[in-house]
C-alpha positions, 0 to 999 in steps of 0.5 A, spaced: 467 458 463 460 460 458 463 467 458 470 465 455 466 460 450 462 466 447 468 471 447 472 466 444 467 464 439 466 471 437 473 473 437 474 468 432 471 471 427 476 477 427 483 476 424 489 480 424 493 481 417 500 484 420 503 483 413 500 485 406 496 480 402 492 474 405 497 469 406 499 470 414 492 471 418 492 471 425 485 469 428 483 473 435 479 467 437 485 463 440 488 469 443 482 471 446 482 464 449 489 464 451 488 471 455 482 469 458 486 462 461 492 467 463 487 472 467 482 467 470 487 461 473 482 459 478 478 456 472 478 448 471 482 449 464 480 442 461 472 443 462 473 450 460 476 448 453 471 443 452 465 448 453 469 453 449 470 448 443 463 446 443 461 453 443 465 455 437 463 448 433 456 450 434 457 458 433 461 457 426 456 451 424 450 456 425 453 462 422 455 458 416 448 455 415 445 462 416 450 465 411 449 460 406 441 461 407 441 453 408 445 451 402 450 447 407 447 442 411 448 443 419 451 436 419 456 437 414 458 444 417 459 441 424 464 436 421 467 442 417 469 445 424 470 439 428 477 440 428 477 447 431 473 444 437 479 439 438 484 445 437 481 448 443 480 442 447 488 440 446 490 447 447 486 447 454 489 440 456 496 443 454 495 449 459 492 445 464 499 441 465 503 447 466 497 451 470 501 451 477 507 454 473 504 460 469 506 465 474 513 463 475 516 463 468 519 470 465 515 473 460 520 470 454 520 463 457 512 463 458 511 465 451 516 459 448 511 454 452 505 457 450 508 457 442 509 450 443 502 448 446 499 452 440 504 449 435 502 442 438 494 444 438 495 446 431 498 439 429 492 436 432 487 440 428 491 439 422 491 431 423 483 431 425 482 435 418 486 430 414 483 424 417 475 427 417 476 429 410 481 424 407 486 429 405 494 429 405 497 431 412 501 437 410 504 439 417 511 439 415 509 444 409 506 449 413 511 448 419 514 455 418 507 458 417 504 455 423 510 456 428 511 464 426 503 464 427 504 461 434 510 465 436 506 472 434 500 470 437 503 467 444 507 473 445 502 478 443 498 475 448 503 475 453 505 482 452 497 484 454 497 479 460 504 482 462 501 489 462 495 487 465 499 484 471 504 490 472 497 494 472 494 490 477 501 490 481 501 497 481 494 498 484 496 493 489 502 496 491 498 503 491 493 500 496 499 497 500 502 504 500 496 507 503 494 502 508 502 502 511 501 510 511 494 509 515 497 504 519 503 509 520 499 515 522 495 511 527 501 508 530 504 515 531 498 518 533 497 512 538 505 513 540 503 520 542 497 518 546 500 512 550 506 516 552 502 521 554 498 516 558 504 513 561 506 520 564 499 521 567 499 514 570 506 516 573 503 522 576 497 519 578 501 514 582 505 519 585 498 523 587 496 516 590 502 515 595 502 522 597 494 522 598 495 516 602 501 519 606 497 525 608 491 520 610 496 517 615 498 523 618 491 526 619 489 520 622 494 520 627 492 527 629 485 524 631 481 528 625 478 521 623 472 525 619 478 528 615 482 522 615 476 518 612 475 523 606 482 523 604 482 516 604 476 516 600 480 521 595 486 516 595 481 510 593 478 514 587 485 516 585 487 509 585 480 507 581 482 512 576 489 509 576 486 502 574 482 505 569 488 508 566 492 501 566 486 498 562 486 503 557 493 503 556 493 495 555 487 496 550 491 502 546 498 497 546 494 492 543 492 496 537 499 497 535 501 494 529 508 492 529 508 487 524 508 491 517 515 494 519 521 493 524 524 499 521 524 505 517 530 510 514 530 517 516 529 519 509 522 515 509 520 518 516 521 525 514 518 524 507 512 521 510 511 526 515 511 531 510 506 528 505 501 527 511 502 534 513 502 537 506 495 533 505 493 537 512 495 544 509 491 542 503 485 541 507 486 548 511 486 551 504 493 553 505 499 554 500 505 551 503 512 549 500 515 543 503 523 543 502 528 538 505 536 538 506 537 531 508 545 530 508 544 523 512 540 517 512 540 510 515 535 505 518 532 506 525 527 502 529 525 508 533 521 510 527 514 511 531 517 516 536 521 520 531 515 520 526 510 522 532 515 528 533 516 530 526 508 530 525 507 534 531 512 539 529 510 540 522 503 540 524 504 546 528 508 549 522 502 548 518 498 552 523 503 557 524 502 559 517 496 564 515 495 563 507 502 561 504 509 560 506 515 555 506 517 549 511 524 546 511 526 540 514 534 538 514 538 533 517 545 532 518 550 529 523 555 533 527 560 529 531 556 523 534 549 527 534 544 527 529 541 534 528 534 535 525 531 542 524 524 544 522 523 551 520 517 555 518 515 562 515 509 563 519 507 568 524 513 566 529 513 566 537 512 572 541 518 573 546 514 572 552 512 566 550 518 563 548 520 561 555 514 557 556 512 553 550 515 547 553 511 548 559 506 543 560 499 545 558 501 551 554 498 553 548 497 558 543 491 555 539 484 556 541 478 554 537 472 559 536 469 557 542 475 559 546 477 552 548 485 550 548 487 545 542 487 538 544 494 536 541 500 532 545 503 539 545 510 541 545 511 539 552 510 532 550 514 533 544 520 535 548 519 529 553 519 524 547 525 527 545 528 526 552 526 519 552 531 518 546 536 521 550 536 527 546 534 535 546 530 540 543 530 547 543 527 553 539 533 557 535 532 564 536 535 569 531 533 576 530 535 577 523 531 571 521 523 571 520 523 563 521 521 559 527 526 553 527 526 548 532 532 544 533 532 536 535 539 533 537 539 526 538 545 521 539 546 517 532 548 511 535 541 511 539 537 512 533 541 507 528 538 500 528 543 495 531 548 500 533 
């Protein structure tokens, strides 16, 4: 409140003359006070008006005494500027009456209400000046001038306030967009890990059953020591299963399903491209991403789709050495949706094409010789299969591009279908 009071008092010494001559001048003190109130709605308006009015009164009185070198007494100066103090107090009271609705008005309507408050506050100032100095009340004679001043001042401030508000909304939207992208990245990564873990748990379950059956058969032959060893192995496998279940439960709790119930197909592709464009930049590669999306619809299977697209695009980014092109297309063929991801990378050797979808297969090794830890094309295939779809590598000897083709039933993907 004190800061607003000081800013208002100083700003009041500056005036704008929009037209030639000195007749029409707009003091910036009122504009600064109004803008501060609009931007700081959490402050108590009435108390702020009282503090501001008193500060303006003291500031102008002391300034006048300094400028006239004591020729004007402090008492007379305070009496002279008392109406200005009443103006700010009246203005604050008017603002407090519509405080709860300030954010609900259209800027044009808000400007009219603020002009009315300014007009009434000016009338109170004129009444006070007429009473203190025993001069004729001339509000009717100055009505046009005061009204125009109120309108210009109010809409000037509303324009600045709207610009600041729009900027704040853009910043907020940008932050929300970043947060959504982070959550999508996290959730799509978690989806792949959860899918992989569930599949591993199914394998563990089968191993447990097979190990226990082997124990019963060996125990039936009288080989007790071997049977006991097998039983211990079975128990250890069962413990691994329980640990995996606890990990799975923890991962499922991390899913944030509140921020989006569905995404459009074009949004999924756009997000995957944006994410991998950043990835290519991090690797120091110059890659151009192009799209040809002939269909678009809402899908509540956005997480598996995003996981698949992210992995295929990241594979394409890693397959390109320095620069190249990655193309994504989406089109409809009968009752199916076809998604393709093509790249101009190093390609896949002929003897590897038959194995790329096999579990554990990878062509990526780090400098120490360890294999990559991504979910791999085998799990990408499994995710596609979980959606009743299919994925295959398109072989074309005439084209240098590597193309993966995903075929999915449109009715499976469409939300509400």
